C-alpha positions as a Markdown table, in Angstrom:
| # | Residue | x | y | z |
|---|---|---|---|---|
| 1 | Met | 68.6 | -26.9 | 90.3 |
| 2 | Ser | 71.7 | -27.9 | 92.2 |
| 3 | Arg | 74.4 | -25.5 | 93.2 |
| 4 | Glu | 76.9 | -27.2 | 90.8 |
| 5 | Lys | 74.5 | -26.9 | 87.9 |
| 6 | Ala | 73.9 | -23.3 | 88.7 |
| 7 | Phe | 77.6 | -22.6 | 88.8 |
| 8 | Leu | 78.1 | -24.5 | 85.6 |
| 9 | Gln | 75.4 | -22.4 | 83.9 |
| 10 | Met | 77.0 | -19.2 | 85.2 |
| 11 | Leu | 80.4 | -20.3 | 83.8 |
| 12 | Glu | 78.8 | -21.2 | 80.4 |
| 13 | Ser | 77.1 | -17.8 | 80.3 |
| 14 | Thr | 80.3 | -16.1 | 81.2 |
| 15 | Ala | 82.1 | -17.9 | 78.4 |
| 16 | Thr | 79.4 | -16.8 | 75.9 |
| 17 | Ile | 79.6 | -13.2 | 77.1 |
| 18 | Gln | 83.4 | -13.2 | 76.8 |
| 19 | Trp | 83.1 | -14.5 | 73.3 |
| 20 | Asn | 80.7 | -11.7 | 72.4 |
| 21 | Ile | 83.1 | -9.2 | 74.0 |
| 22 | Ala | 85.9 | -10.6 | 71.9 |
| 23 | Met | 83.7 | -10.1 | 68.8 |
| 24 | Ile | 82.9 | -6.5 | 69.8 |
| 25 | Leu | 86.6 | -5.8 | 70.4 |
| 26 | Glu | 87.5 | -7.3 | 67.0 |
| 27 | Ala | 84.9 | -5.0 | 65.3 |
| 28 | Lys | 86.1 | -2.1 | 67.3 |
| 29 | Ala | 89.7 | -2.7 | 66.2 |
| 30 | Val | 88.6 | -2.6 | 62.6 |
| 31 | Glu | 86.6 | 0.5 | 63.2 |
| 32 | Ala | 89.6 | 2.1 | 65.1 |
| 33 | Glu | 91.9 | 1.4 | 62.1 |
| 34 | Lys | 89.4 | 3.2 | 59.8 |
| 35 | Val | 89.2 | 6.1 | 62.2 |
| 36 | Lys | 93.0 | 6.2 | 62.4 |
| 37 | Gln | 93.2 | 6.4 | 58.6 |
| 38 | Trp | 90.5 | 9.1 | 58.5 |
| 39 | Thr | 92.1 | 11.2 | 61.3 |
| 40 | Gln | 95.6 | 11.0 | 59.7 |
| 41 | His | 94.2 | 12.6 | 56.6 |
| 42 | His | 91.7 | 15.1 | 58.1 |
| 43 | Ile | 92.9 | 16.1 | 61.6 |
| 44 | His | 95.9 | 18.3 | 60.9 |
| 45 | Ala | 96.8 | 21.9 | 61.5 |
| 46 | Arg | 95.8 | 23.0 | 58.0 |
| 47 | Ser | 92.2 | 21.8 | 58.5 |
| 48 | Phe | 91.5 | 24.1 | 61.5 |
| 49 | Asp | 91.5 | 27.8 | 62.1 |
| 50 | Ser | 93.1 | 27.5 | 65.5 |
| 51 | His | 94.9 | 25.1 | 67.6 |
| 52 | Glu | 92.0 | 25.0 | 70.1 |
| 53 | Glu | 89.6 | 23.7 | 67.4 |
| 54 | Gln | 92.1 | 21.0 | 66.4 |
| 55 | Leu | 92.4 | 20.0 | 70.1 |
| 56 | Arg | 88.6 | 19.9 | 70.5 |
| 57 | Gly | 88.2 | 17.7 | 67.5 |
| 58 | Ser | 90.9 | 15.3 | 68.7 |
| 59 | Leu | 89.4 | 15.2 | 72.2 |
| 60 | Ser | 85.9 | 14.4 | 71.0 |
| 61 | Ile | 87.3 | 11.3 | 69.2 |
| 62 | His | 89.2 | 10.2 | 72.3 |
| 63 | Glu | 86.2 | 10.7 | 74.5 |
| 64 | Val | 84.2 | 8.2 | 72.5 |
| 65 | Ile | 87.1 | 5.6 | 72.8 |
| 66 | Val | 87.4 | 6.2 | 76.5 |
| 67 | Glu | 83.6 | 5.7 | 77.1 |
| 68 | Met | 83.7 | 2.4 | 75.2 |
| 69 | Val | 86.7 | 1.2 | 77.2 |
| 70 | Glu | 85.0 | 2.2 | 80.5 |
| 71 | Gly | 81.8 | 0.3 | 79.5 |
| 72 | Leu | 83.8 | -2.8 | 78.7 |
| 73 | Thr | 85.7 | -2.5 | 82.0 |
| 74 | Lys | 82.5 | -2.3 | 84.0 |
| 75 | Leu | 81.2 | -5.4 | 82.1 |
| 76 | Glu | 84.4 | -7.3 | 82.9 |
| 77 | Asn | 84.3 | -6.3 | 86.6 |
| 78 | Gly | 80.8 | -7.7 | 86.7 |
| 79 | Leu | 82.0 | -10.9 | 85.1 |
| 80 | Tyr | 84.9 | -11.0 | 87.6 |
| 81 | Ser | 82.5 | -10.8 | 90.5 |
| 82 | Asn | 80.5 | -13.7 | 89.1 |
| 83 | Leu | 83.6 | -15.8 | 88.7 |
| 84 | Lys | 84.7 | -14.9 | 92.1 |
| 85 | Ala | 81.4 | -16.2 | 93.5 |
| 86 | Val | 81.8 | -19.5 | 91.6 |
| 87 | Leu | 85.4 | -20.1 | 92.2 |
| 88 | Gly | 86.0 | -18.4 | 95.6 |
| 89 | Ser | 86.1 | -21.4 | 97.9 |
| 90 | Gly | 87.3 | -19.8 | 101.2 |
| 91 | Glu | 89.8 | -17.5 | 99.5 |
| 92 | Glu | 87.8 | -14.4 | 100.4 |
| 93 | Glu | 89.3 | -14.3 | 103.9 |
| 94 | Ser | 92.8 | -13.8 | 102.6 |
| 95 | Gly | 91.8 | -11.0 | 100.3 |
| 96 | Glu | 93.4 | -12.5 | 97.3 |
| 97 | Gly | 91.1 | -14.8 | 95.2 |
| 98 | Phe | 92.0 | -16.8 | 92.1 |
| 99 | Gly | 95.5 | -17.6 | 93.4 |
| 100 | Gly | 97.0 | -14.2 | 93.6 |
| 101 | Met | 94.6 | -12.0 | 91.7 |
| 102 | Ser | 93.4 | -9.2 | 93.9 |
| 103 | Gly | 90.4 | -7.0 | 93.4 |
| 104 | Asp | 92.6 | -4.4 | 91.6 |
| 105 | Gly | 93.6 | -6.7 | 88.8 |
| 106 | Phe | 96.2 | -9.4 | 88.1 |
| 107 | Asp | 99.3 | -9.9 | 90.1 |
| 108 | Phe | 102.1 | -10.2 | 87.6 |
| 109 | Gly | 104.8 | -11.2 | 90.0 |
| 110 | Asp | 107.2 | -9.2 | 92.2 |
| 111 | Asp | 107.3 | -5.6 | 91.1 |
| 112 | Ser | 110.2 | -4.8 | 93.4 |
| 113 | Lys | 112.8 | -6.2 | 90.9 |
């Protein structure tokens, strides 16, 4: 298989993965709305004996959300490294691949304004 075909296959796979991630996020948004409604009706001071129990309940919900976001972030970082390999034609030397996007994220312009 030629290098171009391999890169094209990588890009097609990345697009499919991104589509699946979008579907996961859409389902998570629906689930998050349901959780929000449930917590608004069940996580309040009258439902708990102490403030500490209320805090523990809230933190357990947030831990699940943070773990999900961390997993998706790791997946996106892996996809970024694949795209960097495909598109990084000599830009590695400058330290800023993809026309201004560094390894820490996107460059949204001059922050000194």
